[in-house]
C-alpha positions as CSV (number, residue, x, y, z in Angstrom):
1,M,0.0,0.0,0.0
2,Y,2.7,2.5,1.0
3,H,4.7,1.6,-2.1
4,Q,1.7,2.3,-4.3
5,L,1.1,5.7,-2.6
6,S,4.8,6.6,-3.1
7,Q,4.5,5.9,-6.8
8,K,1.1,7.7,-7.1
9,Y,2.3,10.9,-5.4
10,N,5.8,11.0,-7.0
11,V,4.9,13.9,-9.2
12,A,6.5,17.3,-9.8
13,A,5.7,19.5,-6.8
14,P,7.0,22.7,-5.3
15,R,8.9,22.7,-2.0
16,Y,6.6,25.5,-0.7
17,T,9.2,27.9,0.8
18,S,6.7,30.5,-0.4
19,Y,3.1,30.8,-1.7
20,P,2.6,31.7,-4.5
21,T,5.6,29.8,-5.7
22,V,8.1,31.7,-7.9
23,P,6.8,30.4,-11.3
24,Y,3.4,31.8,-10.4
25,W,4.3,35.3,-9.4
26,D,2.5,38.1,-11.2
27,N,5.7,39.8,-12.3
28,D,3.9,42.1,-14.7
29,L,2.1,43.8,-11.8
30,F,5.3,44.1,-9.7
31,S,7.4,47.3,-9.5
32,A,10.3,48.5,-7.3
33,N,7.9,51.3,-6.0
34,T,5.2,48.8,-4.9
35,W,8.0,46.7,-3.3
36,E,9.4,49.7,-1.4
37,A,5.9,50.5,0.0
38,S,5.4,46.8,1.0
39,V,8.7,46.8,2.9
40,K,7.9,50.0,4.7
41,K,4.4,48.8,5.7
42,S,5.8,45.5,7.0
43,F,8.7,47.1,8.8
44,Q,6.4,49.5,10.7
45,Q,4.1,46.6,11.8
46,A,6.7,44.1,12.8
47,N,10.1,45.7,13.6
48,Q,9.8,46.5,17.3
49,Q,7.8,43.3,18.2
50,D,9.5,40.6,16.3
51,G,12.5,42.2,14.6
52,I,13.4,41.5,11.0
53,S,15.5,38.8,9.2
54,L,18.4,39.3,6.8
55,Y,19.5,36.8,4.3
56,V,22.8,37.5,2.5
57,H,23.6,35.6,-0.6
58,L,27.4,35.1,-1.1
59,P,27.6,33.4,-4.5
60,Y,31.3,32.6,-4.9
61,C,32.7,29.0,-4.9
62,E,36.2,27.8,-5.9
63,S,34.7,24.8,-7.7
64,L,31.3,23.8,-9.1
65,C,29.3,21.1,-7.3
66,T,27.5,19.6,-10.2
67,Y,24.3,18.6,-8.2
68,C,23.9,22.2,-6.9
69,G,20.7,24.2,-7.7
70,C,21.9,27.4,-6.1
71,N,23.0,30.6,-7.9
72,T,26.8,30.4,-7.9
73,R,29.9,32.1,-9.4
74,I,32.9,29.9,-9.8
75,T,36.3,31.6,-9.3
76,K,39.6,31.3,-7.4
77,N,40.1,35.1,-7.5
78,H,39.5,36.3,-4.0
79,G,39.9,39.9,-5.1
80,V,36.1,39.7,-5.7
81,E,35.3,39.6,-2.0
82,L,35.5,43.2,-0.9
83,P,33.8,44.8,-3.9
84,Y,30.9,42.4,-3.5
85,I,30.6,43.0,0.2
86,N,30.6,46.8,-0.4
87,T,27.8,46.4,-2.8
88,V,25.8,44.3,-0.3
89,L,26.3,47.0,2.3
90,Q,25.3,49.7,-0.1
91,E,22.1,47.8,-0.9
92,W,21.4,47.5,2.8
93,R,21.8,51.3,3.2
94,M,19.1,51.7,0.5
95,Y,16.7,49.6,2.6
96,R,17.7,51.6,5.7
97,N,16.7,54.7,3.8
98,I,13.3,53.1,2.9
99,V,12.4,52.2,6.5
100,Q,13.9,55.3,8.0
101,A,14.1,53.8,11.5
102,K,16.5,51.7,13.5
103,P,16.1,48.0,12.5
104,V,15.9,45.3,15.2
105,I,17.8,42.3,13.8
106,R,16.3,39.0,14.8
107,E,17.9,36.7,12.3
108,I,20.9,36.7,9.9
109,H,21.7,33.9,7.6
110,L,24.7,33.8,5.3
111,G,24.0,31.4,2.3
112,G,25.5,30.8,-1.1
113,G,27.5,29.8,-2.8
114,T,30.1,29.2,-0.2
115,P,30.1,31.9,2.5
116,T,33.4,30.6,3.8
117,F,34.9,31.4,0.4
118,F,35.2,34.9,2.0
119,N,38.0,35.3,4.5
120,A,37.2,35.8,8.2
121,E,38.3,39.5,8.2
122,N,36.0,40.3,5.3
123,L,33.1,38.5,6.9
124,E,33.6,40.5,10.0
125,Y,33.6,43.7,8.0
126,L,30.3,42.5,6.4
127,I,28.5,41.7,9.6
128,K,29.7,44.8,11.5
129,G,28.5,46.8,8.5
130,L,25.0,45.2,8.6
131,L,24.7,45.7,12.4
132,S,25.9,49.2,12.4
133,N,23.4,51.5,14.2
134,C,21.0,48.5,14.5
135,E,19.6,46.8,17.6
136,V,20.0,43.1,18.0
137,H,16.9,41.3,19.3
138,P,17.4,39.5,22.6
139,E,16.4,36.2,21.0
140,A,18.4,36.7,17.8
141,E,19.8,33.8,16.0
142,F,22.7,34.1,13.5
143,S,23.7,31.2,11.2
144,F,25.9,30.5,8.2
145,E,26.6,27.8,5.7
146,A,30.1,26.4,5.3
147,H,32.2,24.1,3.3
148,P,34.2,21.6,5.5
149,Q,37.2,22.0,3.1
150,N,37.8,25.7,3.7
151,T,36.2,26.5,7.0
152,T,38.9,27.6,9.4
153,E,39.0,28.0,13.2
154,E,39.4,31.8,12.4
155,H,36.1,31.7,10.5
156,L,34.4,30.0,13.4
157,Q,35.8,32.2,16.1
158,T,35.3,35.5,14.2
159,L,31.6,34.8,13.5
160,Y,31.0,33.4,17.0
161,N,32.4,36.7,18.4
162,L,29.8,38.5,16.2
163,G,26.9,36.5,17.6
164,F,26.7,33.5,15.4
165,R,25.7,30.3,17.1
166,R,24.4,28.1,14.3
167,L,26.5,26.4,11.6
168,S,25.4,24.3,8.6
169,L,27.8,22.0,6.8
170,G,27.0,20.6,3.4
171,I,27.9,16.9,3.6
172,Q,25.5,15.3,1.0
173,D,27.3,11.8,1.0
174,F,30.6,10.5,2.3
175,N,30.9,7.8,-0.5
176,P,34.0,8.7,-2.6
177,K,32.3,7.7,-5.9
178,V,29.3,9.9,-5.2
179,Q,31.6,12.8,-4.1
180,Q,33.6,12.5,-7.2
181,I,30.7,12.6,-9.7
182,I,29.0,15.5,-7.9
183,N,32.4,17.3,-7.4
184,R,31.8,17.8,-3.7
185,I,34.9,16.4,-1.9
186,Q,35.3,16.4,1.8
187,S,36.5,13.7,4.2
188,V,35.0,12.6,7.4
189,E,38.1,13.9,9.2
190,Q,37.5,17.4,7.8
191,V,33.9,17.4,8.9
192,Q,34.9,16.1,12.3
193,T,37.6,18.8,12.7
194,V,35.2,21.6,11.9
195,T,32.4,20.2,14.1
196,E,34.6,19.7,17.1
197,A,36.2,23.2,16.7
198,A,32.7,24.7,16.5
199,R,31.6,22.9,19.7
200,R,34.7,23.9,21.5
201,I,34.2,27.6,20.6
202,G,30.6,27.4,21.8
203,Y,28.2,26.9,18.8
204,T,25.0,25.5,20.1
205,S,23.4,24.1,16.9
206,I,25.3,22.4,14.1
207,N,23.4,21.2,11.0
208,Y,24.5,18.7,8.4
209,D,22.9,18.6,4.9
210,L,22.5,15.1,3.5
211,I,20.9,14.3,0.1
212,Y,19.3,11.1,-1.1
213,G,18.8,10.3,-4.8
214,L,22.3,11.5,-5.9
215,P,24.1,9.9,-8.9
216,L,25.8,6.6,-8.1
217,Q,24.3,6.6,-4.6
218,T,23.7,3.1,-3.1
219,L,21.9,1.9,-0.1
220,A,25.1,0.6,1.4
221,G,26.8,4.0,0.8
222,L,24.0,6.0,2.3
223,T,23.9,3.7,5.3
224,D,27.6,4.1,5.9
225,T,27.2,7.9,5.5
226,I,24.5,8.1,8.2
227,D,26.4,5.8,10.5
228,K,29.4,8.2,10.3
229,V,27.1,11.2,10.8
230,A,25.4,9.6,13.8
231,E,28.9,9.2,15.4
232,L,29.5,13.0,15.0
233,K,26.0,13.7,16.3
234,P,25.1,17.1,14.7
235,D,22.2,18.8,16.4
236,R,20.1,19.0,13.2
237,I,20.1,17.1,9.9
238,A,18.4,18.2,6.7
239,F,17.7,15.1,4.6
240,Y,16.8,16.4,1.2
241,S,15.6,14.7,-2.0
242,Y,18.0,15.5,-4.8
243,A,16.2,17.9,-7.2
244,H,17.1,17.0,-10.8
245,V,16.4,20.1,-12.8
246,P,18.9,20.2,-15.6
247,W,16.7,22.5,-17.7
248,I,17.4,25.1,-14.9
249,K,20.9,23.9,-13.9
250,P,22.9,22.7,-16.9
251,S,25.8,21.6,-14.6
252,Q,23.5,18.6,-13.7
253,R,24.1,17.4,-17.2
254,M,27.6,16.4,-16.1
255,F,25.9,13.1,-15.4
256,T,22.9,11.5,-16.9
257,E,19.6,10.1,-15.7
258,L,21.1,6.7,-16.0
259,D,23.5,7.6,-13.1
260,L,20.6,8.4,-10.8
261,P,18.8,5.9,-8.6
262,D,15.5,4.7,-10.1
263,A,12.3,5.6,-8.3
264,N,12.2,2.4,-6.3
265,L,15.8,2.7,-5.1
266,K,15.3,6.4,-4.3
267,Q,12.3,5.5,-2.2
268,L,14.3,2.8,-0.4
269,L,17.1,5.4,0.2
270,Y,14.6,7.7,1.8
271,E,12.9,5.2,4.0
272,S,16.1,3.6,5.1
273,G,17.7,7.0,5.8
274,R,14.7,8.1,7.8
275,S,14.7,4.9,9.9
276,L,18.4,5.2,10.6
277,L,18.1,8.8,11.7
278,K,15.3,8.0,14.0
279,A,17.2,5.1,15.5
280,A,20.1,7.4,16.1
281,G,17.9,9.6,18.3
282,Y,16.7,12.2,15.8
283,Y,13.1,13.4,15.7
284,E,11.3,14.3,12.4
285,V,10.6,18.0,12.2
286,G,8.3,19.4,9.4
287,M,9.5,18.0,6.1
288,D,13.0,16.8,5.3
289,H,14.4,17.8,8.7
290,F,15.5,15.9,11.8
291,A,16.7,17.2,15.1
292,L,17.8,16.1,18.6
293,H,15.4,16.8,21.3
294,T,17.8,19.4,22.7
295,D,17.8,21.5,19.6
296,S,15.6,24.6,19.2
297,L,14.1,23.4,15.9
298,F,12.6,20.4,17.7
299,R,11.4,22.6,20.6
300,A,9.7,24.8,18.0
301,E,7.9,21.8,16.5
302,M,6.7,20.8,20.0
303,E,5.6,24.3,20.9
304,G,3.8,24.9,17.5
305,S,6.1,27.8,16.7
306,L,7.9,26.3,13.7
307,H,8.1,28.7,10.8
308,R,9.1,28.3,7.1
309,N,10.5,30.8,4.7
310,F,12.9,31.0,1.7
311,M,15.7,29.8,4.1
312,G,13.8,26.7,5.0
313,Y,12.5,25.8,8.5
314,T,13.4,28.1,11.4
315,N,12.3,28.5,15.0
316,Q,12.3,32.3,14.4
317,Y,9.3,34.1,13.1
318,T,9.7,37.4,11.4
319,Q,7.2,39.1,9.2
320,L,9.9,40.9,7.2
321,M,12.9,39.1,5.6
322,I,15.2,41.2,3.5
323,G,17.4,39.4,1.0
324,L,20.7,41.1,0.1
325,G,23.0,40.1,-2.6
326,V,22.7,38.6,-6.1
327,S,19.5,36.5,-6.6
328,S,18.3,36.9,-3.0
329,I,14.6,36.7,-2.4
330,S,12.9,39.0,0.1
331,D,9.5,38.5,1.8
332,S,7.5,41.3,3.4
333,W,4.5,39.0,4.0
334,Y,2.5,41.1,1.6
335,G,4.9,40.7,-1.2
336,F,8.0,39.0,-2.6
337,A,10.9,40.4,-4.5
338,Q,14.0,38.7,-6.1
339,N,17.2,40.4,-7.0
340,V,18.9,40.1,-10.4
341,K,20.9,36.9,-10.8
342,K,24.2,38.2,-12.5
343,V,26.8,39.7,-10.2
344,E,27.8,42.4,-12.7
345,E,24.2,43.5,-13.2
346,Y,23.6,43.5,-9.5
347,Q,26.6,45.6,-8.8
348,Q,25.8,48.1,-11.6
349,M,22.2,48.6,-10.4
350,V,23.2,49.2,-6.8
351,A,26.0,51.6,-8.0
352,N,23.3,53.5,-9.9
353,G,21.2,53.8,-6.7
354,Q,18.5,51.3,-7.9
355,L,17.2,48.5,-5.7
356,P,18.4,45.4,-7.7
357,V,15.0,43.7,-7.7
358,V,14.1,42.2,-11.1
359,K,10.8,40.4,-10.4
360,G,8.3,39.9,-7.6
361,H,4.7,39.4,-6.6
362,D,2.2,41.5,-4.6
363,L,0.0,39.0,-2.6
364,T,-3.8,39.3,-3.1
365,D,-6.3,38.8,-0.3
366,D,-6.8,35.2,-1.6
367,D,-3.1,34.6,-1.7
368,L,-2.7,35.6,1.9
369,I,-5.5,33.2,2.9
370,I,-4.0,30.3,1.0
371,R,-0.5,31.1,2.2
372,R,-1.6,30.8,5.8
373,H,-3.0,27.4,5.2
374,I,0.0,26.1,3.3
375,L,2.3,27.4,6.1
376,N,0.1,25.7,8.7
377,I,0.3,22.4,6.9
378,M,4.1,22.6,6.4
379,C,4.9,23.8,9.9
380,K,2.1,22.4,12.2
381,G,0.6,19.5,10.2
382,K,-2.9,21.0,10.5
383,T,-5.0,24.0,9.6
384,T,-8.4,25.3,10.3
385,W,-10.8,27.6,8.4
386,N,-14.2,29.3,8.7
387,L,-15.9,29.7,5.4
388,H,-18.2,32.3,6.8
389,T,-15.4,34.7,7.7
390,E,-12.8,33.6,5.1
391,T,-14.7,34.7,1.9
392,C,-12.3,33.1,-0.5
393,E,-13.6,31.2,-3.5
394,A,-10.1,29.8,-4.1
395,L,-10.2,28.2,-0.7
396,V,-13.5,26.5,-1.4
397,E,-12.1,25.0,-4.6
398,C,-9.0,23.9,-2.6
399,L,-11.1,22.0,-0.1
400,E,-13.0,20.2,-2.9
401,R,-9.7,18.7,-4.0
402,L,-8.9,17.0,-0.6
403,Q,-11.1,13.9,-0.8
404,P,-8.6,11.7,-2.6
405,L,-6.0,12.5,0.2
406,V,-8.6,11.5,2.8
407,D,-9.3,8.2,0.9
408,D,-5.5,7.5,0.8
409,G,-5.1,8.1,4.6
410,L,-2.9,11.1,4.2
411,I,-5.2,13.6,6.0
412,E,-8.2,13.6,8.4
413,L,-10.8,16.2,7.3
414,S,-13.8,17.8,9.0
415,S,-15.9,20.8,7.9
416,W,-13.5,23.2,9.5
417,E,-10.1,21.4,10.0
418,L,-7.5,19.4,8.2
419,K,-5.0,17.2,10.1
420,V,-2.0,15.5,8.5
421,T,-1.8,11.8,9.5
422,A,1.5,10.0,10.4
423,L,1.4,8.5,6.9
424,G,0.7,11.9,5.4
425,R,3.9,13.5,6.8
426,R,5.7,11.9,3.9
427,F,3.5,13.7,1.4
428,L,3.4,17.2,2.7
429,R,4.3,18.7,-0.7
430,N,1.4,16.8,-2.3
431,I,-1.1,17.9,0.4
432,C,0.0,21.6,0.0
433,M,-0.5,21.2,-3.8
434,A,-4.3,20.7,-3.2
435,F,-4.3,24.2,-1.7
436,D,-2.2,25.8,-4.5
437,A,-4.9,27.7,-6.3
438,R,-2.5,29.4,-8.7
439,L,-1.0,26.1,-9.9
440,W,-4.5,24.6,-10.5
441,A,-5.7,27.7,-12.3
442,N,-2.7,27.4,-14.7
443,K,-1.3,23.9,-14.7
444,P,2.1,23.9,-16.3
445,S,2.5,22.4,-19.8
446,S,6.2,21.5,-19.0
447,Q,7.9,20.5,-15.8
448,L,8.7,23.4,-13.5
449,F,9.5,21.6,-10.2
450,S,11.5,18.6,-9.0
451,M,9.7,15.4,-8.2
452,A,8.1,15.0,-4.8
453,G,9.6,11.6,-4.1
């Protein structure tokens, strides 16, 4: 039965880090002026109470990981560091001019690319520039992504001194054949060295990223990887499905579909990995995430305060998230905006005094209602509605699509509430799809998203 459901629901599906999803944004109705107004409105509502989040995209890497779906720039020229950071800080000053008040910073996340491509001194310059004349929220959480190959103790100590307590290491798989074909090389010893140094310095949450469904991946290899990870005992683990989207990321054509595990093996990799992580003492949190009971992500799940945004799951809720840097996405709750994707264009626009946003979406009243339900499903495993007060035709249509999910045992449904079952946790993306009014109104003629399985 479970195998049949896995096959049935292994369809192209969004990951729902936003609603509407990026392919369904009304870019024609978006403008930099409407975005500025949206940021100002959200800032005035949320800054003093919750603070705001900053995401900084640092795109540079010294080598290309062929599986990667991120926006990267490959170079060994570290002379790019300071000019890029200065552009990010100039962009931040533009946002400071828009809000015209002292920001309360609740969350900073450095992503990429490879943030540890930048040397520790330049990262210190970046963070001090971002925090200049700002207030840091008493419950602030700062985090960064790192490559085990180039993360030094100086990186760790410098960022710790600036308030960082969370670190995320991209492991993916320890099998040498898999590492070779995806061009992501790091040894267990390198990962252990960084992990132990971070703990010694005082980091309180260390995350490892693992991926199932990679080329040449085997059950024995993944089992060995998770056994080694369990010995190192990171606080959190993100266990992602490999997203094969070569029409978006041509680097994924460095291998072929024949190198990938077939649907049956990929399903086995997921189920085995999930069982091994649970046996190692990790609890499932939301979708694709596992955490020890001592970690703040697990506590957020238990307390019903888990949140999801473009950075993934977080225990921090902020209404306003400003994305800085090339290709970054911002979220004001009322709207989304994405920066240009090419470094040179980004730097030129900022130098000209223009916000470097290139596309975006202003959420309608219906969007806001549907967004709330999708967030509830992704973060709490349940949602409620009142059709007398939520006058939303799109919601009525969404509810009419739920019966097959009830029949398959994925959800429990009443006239006012949906609850995801234990079985349904595996199919959160599919459940959210039933609520995705924009997708159903304009079903794609070609594949836009990775497979759900």
